[in-house]
Backbone as CSV, one residue per row, in Angstrom:
resi,resn,N_x,N_y,N_z,CA_x,CA_y,CA_z,C_x,C_y,C_z
1,MET,38.723,81.372,82.672,38.033,81.436,83.937,37.004,80.298,83.961
2,GLY,37.042,79.527,85.038,36.141,78.395,85.151,34.750,78.794,85.623
3,GLU,33.855,77.811,85.586,32.454,78.049,85.972,32.341,78.536,87.422
4,GLU,33.105,77.922,88.322,33.043,78.309,89.737,33.566,79.734,89.947
5,GLU,34.611,80.104,89.234,35.145,81.465,89.351,34.144,82.496,88.844
6,VAL,33.468,82.188,87.734,32.422,83.081,87.214,31.302,83.221,88.240
7,ARG,30.916,82.116,88.861,29.872,82.139,89.892,30.291,83.047,91.058
8,GLN,31.551,82.951,91.483,32.036,83.781,92.585,32.040,85.271,92.216
9,VAL,32.402,85.572,90.957,32.371,86.958,90.498,30.935,87.478,90.520
10,LEU,29.996,86.659,90.045,28.588,87.073,90.052,28.068,87.260,91.472
11,TYR,28.480,86.394,92.399,28.103,86.565,93.805,28.661,87.877,94.361
12,ALA,29.904,88.187,94.005,30.529,89.431,94.484,29.783,90.651,93.943
13,VAL,29.401,90.608,92.676,28.630,91.709,92.088,27.288,91.832,92.798
14,GLY,26.652,90.695,93.083,25.379,90.705,93.816,25.535,91.251,95.225
15,ASP,26.622,90.872,95.901,26.892,91.400,97.252,27.069,92.911,97.210
16,ASN,27.794,93.393,96.217,28.015,94.833,96.093,26.684,95.555,95.855
17,HIS,25.863,94.998,94.980,24.554,95.600,94.702,23.697,95.636,95.965
18,ALA,23.676,94.539,96.713,22.891,94.492,97.955,23.426,95.504,98.966
19,TYR,24.741,95.600,99.073,25.343,96.569,99.994,24.916,97.986,99.632
20,LEU,25.026,98.331,98.347,24.665,99.683,97.921,23.190,99.971,98.192
21,ARG,22.311,98.984,97.931,20.879,99.195,98.187,20.607,99.399,99.673
22,LEU,21.254,98.633,100.523,20.973,98.704,101.959,21.681,99.858,102.660
23,ASN,22.769,100.359,102.100,23.552,101.381,102.787,23.541,102.743,102.110
24,CYS,23.536,102.788,100.801,23.561,104.076,100.104,22.164,104.649,99.906
25,GLU,21.227,103.815,99.534,19.885,104.309,99.243,19.221,105.004,100.428
26,PRO,19.344,104.506,101.670,18.723,105.248,102.784,19.297,106.658,102.951
27,VAL,20.598,106.811,102.720,21.220,108.125,102.846,20.713,109.042,101.736
28,LEU,20.644,108.536,100.522,20.124,109.329,99.411,18.651,109.666,99.635
29,HIS,17.907,108.732,100.210,16.490,108.975,100.526,16.355,110.085,101.567
30,MET,17.206,110.069,102.581,17.190,111.130,103.596,17.480,112.486,102.950
31,ARG,18.421,112.521,102.035,18.756,113.784,101.361,17.581,114.267,100.511
32,THR,16.933,113.342,99.819,15.749,113.695,99.033,14.653,114.235,99.944
33,MET,14.445,113.585,101.090,13.429,114.049,102.031,13.786,115.436,102.575
34,LEU,15.049,115.677,102.842,15.485,116.987,103.314,15.083,118.064,102.314
35,HIS,15.367,117.814,101.032,15.063,118.803,99.994,13.573,118.892,99.701
36,THR,12.837,117.820,99.925,11.402,117.814,99.676,10.633,118.549,100.770
37,TYR,11.000,118.322,102.025,10.196,118.819,103.139,10.728,120.084,103.804
38,PHE,11.926,120.531,103.422,12.491,121.729,104.031,13.005,122.664,102.948
39,SER,12.777,123.931,103.151,13.334,124.952,102.269,14.778,125.208,102.703
40,PRO,15.704,125.348,101.754,17.084,125.616,102.150,17.266,126.981,102.815
41,SER,16.416,127.941,102.493,16.651,129.302,102.983,15.694,129.758,104.073
42,ALA,14.435,129.367,104.005,13.457,129.886,104.967,12.661,128.735,105.588
43,PRO,12.663,128.656,106.911,11.901,127.576,107.558,10.401,127.856,107.531
44,GLU,9.637,126.785,107.478,8.191,126.921,107.660,7.928,127.035,109.151
45,ARG,6.800,127.526,109.503,6.454,127.696,110.909,6.563,126.359,111.643
46,ASP,7.235,126.363,112.762,7.445,125.195,113.623,8.299,124.098,112.985
47,PHE,8.946,124.369,111.865,9.775,123.356,111.225,11.164,123.877,110.889
48,SER,11.711,124.662,111.780,13.053,125.196,111.576,14.098,124.153,111.963
49,LEU,15.161,124.112,111.212,16.284,123.233,111.528,17.317,123.937,112.401
50,ALA,17.062,125.190,112.765,18.012,125.977,113.548,18.332,125.292,114.869
51,ILE,19.581,125.448,115.310,20.013,124.923,116.600,20.645,126.048,117.397
52,SER,20.552,125.948,118.711,21.128,126.960,119.598,21.971,126.282,120.657
53,THR,23.143,126.841,120.913,24.050,126.296,121.915,23.327,126.099,123.240
54,GLY,23.481,124.905,123.819,22.901,124.607,125.125,21.463,124.132,125.081
55,ARG,20.844,124.198,123.942,19.442,123.781,123.829,19.367,122.380,123.216
56,ASN,18.758,121.462,123.933,18.638,120.064,123.485,19.991,119.444,123.144
57,GLY,21.012,119.819,123.881,22.338,119.228,123.706,23.182,119.853,122.609
58,ALA,22.675,120.889,121.933,23.443,121.521,120.847,24.687,122.203,121.408
59,ARG,25.786,122.073,120.689,27.041,122.708,121.100,27.374,123.903,120.217
60,LEU,26.581,124.110,119.171,26.787,125.203,118.231,25.483,125.961,118.040
61,THR,25.582,127.117,117.425,24.400,127.860,117.021,24.443,128.014,115.506
62,HIS,23.418,127.500,114.833,23.274,127.640,113.381,21.848,128.087,113.100
63,ASN,21.683,129.039,112.205,20.334,129.376,111.776,19.829,128.262,110.853
64,HIS,18.595,128.357,110.432,17.980,127.298,109.613,18.790,127.035,108.339
65,ALA,19.157,128.085,107.620,19.856,127.908,106.343,21.210,127.230,106.525
66,ARG,21.941,127.645,107.557,23.266,127.047,107.805,23.135,125.587,108.242
67,GLN,22.153,125.283,109.075,21.955,123.904,109.518,21.466,123.033,108.367
68,PHE,20.614,123.575,107.497,20.183,122.848,106.301,21.403,122.477,105.466
69,GLN,22.293,123.442,105.258,23.498,123.197,104.469,24.374,122.136,105.142
70,TYR,24.495,122.204,106.469,25.310,121.237,107.202,24.736,119.818,107.060
71,VAL,23.428,119.690,107.226,22.785,118.376,107.093,22.942,117.871,105.658
72,ASP,22.718,118.743,104.687,22.841,118.366,103.280,24.260,117.908,102.960
73,GLN,25.272,118.652,103.426,26.651,118.258,103.137,27.017,116.983,103.878
74,SER,26.488,116.783,105.083,26.779,115.553,105.839,26.202,114.337,105.125
75,LEU,24.976,114.457,104.636,24.364,113.347,103.904,25.088,113.106,102.577
76,THR,25.517,114.170,101.925,26.277,114.038,100.680,27.603,113.331,100.951
77,LEU,28.298,113.773,101.979,29.576,113.163,102.350,29.383,111.690,102.689
78,TRP,28.369,111.388,103.511,28.141,110.004,103.931,27.769,109.123,102.743
79,SER,27.004,109.649,101.783,26.634,108.831,100.621,27.865,108.478,99.787
80,ILE,28.804,109.415,99.671,30.042,109.131,98.926,30.874,108.090,99.683
81,ILE,30.975,108.235,100.999,31.720,107.262,101.801,31.097,105.877,101.668
82,MET,29.779,105.804,101.776,29.098,104.498,101.673,29.342,103.879,100.301
83,ASN,29.307,104.708,99.262,29.520,104.203,97.908,30.941,103.679,97.724
84,ASP,31.892,104.267,98.434,33.304,103.874,98.316,33.751,102.903,99.405
85,MET,32.825,102.342,100.175,33.195,101.576,101.364,34.062,100.352,101.052
86,TYR,33.802,99.658,99.962,34.654,98.500,99.648,36.103,98.933,99.436
87,GLN,36.282,100.043,98.750,37.635,100.568,98.565,38.227,100.972,99.918
88,MET,37.402,101.588,100.779,37.884,102.002,102.103,38.321,100.787,102.923
89,TRP,37.540,99.721,102.869,37.916,98.497,103.589,39.264,97.987,103.098
90,TYR,39.431,97.961,101.768,40.685,97.490,101.192,41.855,98.364,101.648
91,LEU,41.674,99.684,101.573,42.739,100.599,101.973,43.025,100.516,103.471
92,ALA,41.973,100.345,104.275,42.165,100.198,105.721,42.989,98.949,106.022
93,ASP,42.698,97.852,105.321,43.493,96.633,105.493,44.943,96.871,105.085
94,GLN,45.135,97.573,103.965,46.496,97.880,103.519,47.251,98.675,104.578
95,ASP,46.608,99.720,105.094,47.250,100.545,106.120,47.488,99.758,107.400
96,LEU,46.521,98.941,107.758,46.628,98.162,108.990,47.813,97.207,108.937
97,LEU,48.049,96.632,107.770,49.115,95.640,107.626,50.467,96.247,107.251
98,SER,50.500,97.533,106.891,51.751,98.104,106.397,52.579,98.829,107.454
99,SER,52.020,99.043,108.635,52.803,99.706,109.673,52.348,99.226,111.046
100,TYR,53.125,99.575,112.040,52.820,99.154,113.404,52.142,100.287,114.151
101,HIS,51.349,99.920,115.142,50.724,100.942,115.973,51.621,101.247,117.168
102,VAL,51.399,102.412,117.742,52.085,102.794,118.972,51.008,103.141,119.990
103,LEU,51.348,102.935,121.246,50.427,103.347,122.303,50.735,104.798,122.627
104,ARG,49.704,105.625,122.634,49.896,107.049,122.866,48.765,107.567,123.740
105,ASP,49.116,108.452,124.644,48.088,109.103,125.449,47.484,110.205,124.600
106,THR,46.246,110.038,124.187,45.578,110.984,123.298,44.798,112.042,124.066
107,GLY,44.910,112.029,125.372,44.101,112.933,126.177,42.812,112.271,126.616
108,GLN,42.552,111.116,126.050,41.379,110.321,126.414,41.830,108.919,126.799
109,GLY,43.001,108.862,127.420,43.552,107.578,127.819,44.570,107.092,126.821
110,LEU,45.111,105.910,127.101,46.111,105.293,126.246,45.394,104.589,125.095
111,ASN,45.747,104.939,123.869,45.094,104.376,122.682,46.120,103.944,121.661
112,ARG,45.736,102.956,120.850,46.578,102.537,119.738,46.442,103.580,118.633
113,VAL,47.558,104.072,118.142,47.562,105.039,117.053,48.482,104.495,115.971
114,GLN,48.022,104.565,114.740,48.768,103.991,113.634,48.633,104.895,112.420
115,LYS,49.695,105.009,111.649,49.629,105.775,110.414,48.674,105.091,109.446
116,CYS,47.905,105.892,108.732,47.005,105.326,107.718,46.974,106.266,106.512
117,PRO,48.090,106.315,105.769,48.194,107.248,104.652,47.218,106.963,103.513
118,SER,46.941,105.702,103.227,46.023,105.381,102.127,44.618,105.871,102.433
119,ILE,44.158,105.612,103.642,42.830,106.070,104.051,42.799,107.590,104.127
120,GLY,43.874,108.198,104.602,43.943,109.655,104.664,43.769,110.293,103.296
121,ARG,44.497,109.756,102.300,44.368,110.277,100.929,42.968,110.035,100.387
122,ALA,42.421,108.849,100.622,41.079,108.526,100.122,40.026,109.439,100.751
123,MET,40.124,109.674,102.058,39.142,110.530,102.728,39.281,111.980,102.283
124,THR,40.488,112.442,102.038,40.683,113.794,101.523,40.031,113.918,100.157
125,ASN,40.172,112.885,99.331,39.528,112.857,98.019,38.004,112.849,98.158
126,VAL,37.480,112.067,99.093,36.026,112.005,99.318,35.499,113.381,99.717
127,ILE,36.200,114.053,100.625,35.764,115.382,101.062,35.799,116.361,99.892
128,SER,36.823,116.297,99.067,36.904,117.170,97.885,35.728,116.924,96.950
129,ARG,35.391,115.658,96.738,34.251,115.323,95.870,32.943,115.834,96.471
130,ALA,32.786,115.696,97.781,31.568,116.185,98.437,31.481,117.706,98.326
131,GLN,32.601,118.391,98.543,32.605,119.850,98.435,32.256,120.291,97.012
132,ALA,32.796,119.589,96.010,32.482,119.920,94.619,31.003,119.685,94.325
133,LYS,30.469,118.614,94.865,29.053,118.298,94.640,28.149,119.331,95.306
134,MET,28.585,119.880,96.445,27.790,120.888,97.153,27.856,122.238,96.437
135,GLY,28.889,122.464,95.638,28.959,123.670,94.836,29.277,124.950,95.576
136,GLY,29.978,124.860,96.654,30.399,126.083,97.341,29.934,126.125,98.778
137,GLY,30.749,126.724,99.610,30.426,126.833,101.027,30.489,125.498,101.740
138,TRP,31.199,125.470,102.826,31.334,124.249,103.615,31.186,124.636,105.072
139,VAL,30.262,124.010,105.752,30.019,124.316,107.161,30.927,123.438,108.006
140,GLY,31.747,124.047,108.842,32.619,123.283,109.726,33.943,122.949,109.083
141,SER,34.659,122.069,109.746,36.005,121.692,109.334,35.965,120.612,108.262
142,SER,36.918,120.677,107.358,37.064,119.615,106.364,38.360,118.851,106.582
143,VAL,38.917,118.960,107.791,40.155,118.268,108.136,39.829,116.817,108.477
144,VAL,40.631,115.897,107.969,40.457,114.481,108.252,41.304,114.129,109.468
145,HIS,40.674,113.635,110.525,41.388,113.203,111.732,41.358,111.684,111.788
146,LEU,42.508,111.074,111.642,42.599,109.616,111.669,43.607,109.200,112.731
147,GLY,43.128,108.998,113.922,43.983,108.485,114.974,44.957,109.495,115.544
148,ASP,44.672,110.787,115.404,45.551,111.771,116.008,44.949,112.254,117.325
149,HIS,45.499,113.297,117.878,45.021,113.793,119.173,43.619,114.378,119.092
150,ASN,43.169,114.742,117.895,41.853,115.358,117.750,40.763,114.351,117.405
151,GLY,41.108,113.136,117.153,40.126,112.106,116.829,40.754,110.749,117.038
152,ILE,40.429,110.073,118.135,41.187,108.883,118.486,40.853,107.663,117.643
153,TYR,39.693,107.644,117.010,39.333,106.467,116.232,39.871,106.582,114.821
154,SER,40.530,105.562,114.363,40.938,105.545,112.961,39.707,105.200,112.131
155,LEU,39.778,105.443,110.831,38.643,105.099,109.980,38.365,103.606,110.065
156,TRP,39.421,102.817,110.235,39.236,101.373,110.353,38.237,101.055,111.453
157,GLU,38.394,101.685,112.611,37.476,101.434,113.711,36.094,101.978,113.394
158,ARG,36.021,103.076,112.650,34.721,103.622,112.267,34.026,102.720,111.259
159,VAL,34.798,102.102,110.359,34.211,101.171,109.400,33.549,100.017,110.144
160,LEU,34.189,99.550,111.206,33.625,98.454,111.965,32.326,98.857,112.660
161,MET,32.117,100.162,112.846,30.900,100.639,113.496,29.804,100.934,112.470
162,LYS,29.978,100.564,111.195,29.029,100.928,110.156,27.632,100.403,110.414
163,SER,27.510,99.208,110.966,26.173,98.673,111.205,25.460,99.497,112.275
164,ARG,26.205,100.019,113.244,25.606,100.886,114.260,25.103,102.172,113.614
165,MET,25.891,102.730,112.683,25.478,103.950,111.995,24.245,103.703,111.145
166,ARG,24.182,102.525,110.501,23.004,102.201,109.688,21.773,102.156,110.575
167,CYS,21.916,101.608,111.783,20.814,101.549,112.727,20.391,102.961,113.130
168,ILE,21.356,103.833,113.411,21.049,105.211,113.789,20.356,105.924,112.635
169,LEU,20.836,105.704,111.401,20.232,106.328,110.239,18.791,105.851,110.079
170,SER,18.551,104.549,110.274,17.192,104.014,110.171,16.283,104.650,111.205
171,ILE,16.780,104.814,112.424,15.999,105.457,113.473,15.714,106.905,113.082
172,SER,16.706,107.579,112.491,16.509,108.966,112.062,15.430,109.057,110.999
173,ILE,15.420,108.112,110.057,14.397,108.111,109.005,13.023,107.947,109.636
174,ILE,12.902,107.025,110.572,11.614,106.799,111.234,11.169,108.057,111.959
175,ARG,12.070,108.678,112.710,11.724,109.920,113.432,11.386,111.030,112.457
176,PHE,12.133,111.114,111.341,11.911,112.160,110.363,10.525,112.033,109.754
177,GLN,10.068,110.787,109.539,8.756,110.561,108.955,7.639,110.682,109.986
178,GLY,7.992,110.842,111.246,6.999,111.070,112.282,6.381,109.810,112.855
179,PHE,7.012,108.673,112.689,6.482,107.425,113.236,6.831,107.284,114.694
């Protein structure tokens, strides 16, 4: 391996480290803050995480403990996805190049739908790892929807929206800290 190739490998390692710091650490920080400032079982006065259908846009009703678990599992799931994002990008490219898309009416208009078996297997594995890390009980569905009638966006399209999610997460951190 030549000097330039070694330099490129070191740059790639540095890029990966920077990515993990900028994308994984905020999610882990949010999870730490959740556990630091909220009790999993009993809310403090005026600090309940409970949601009620129809109130402030909520579509479900969860008591504080169930919503705490949902937020905790969502942050756990997202941290695993962020940590595996380079692999997800690679698999998304593989799926994108290995089959053709079809135009299908998904109930939300005509959309491109394409098989993505590699991403499907990877996401199923990610969900299994998140469930194992949570140690029991899962709030909501653990079904992976990739371009079917129940979820029109493939993971590939969601990966492209990652910077938007990072922005939303940053805004959530600011709001959570009360700024």
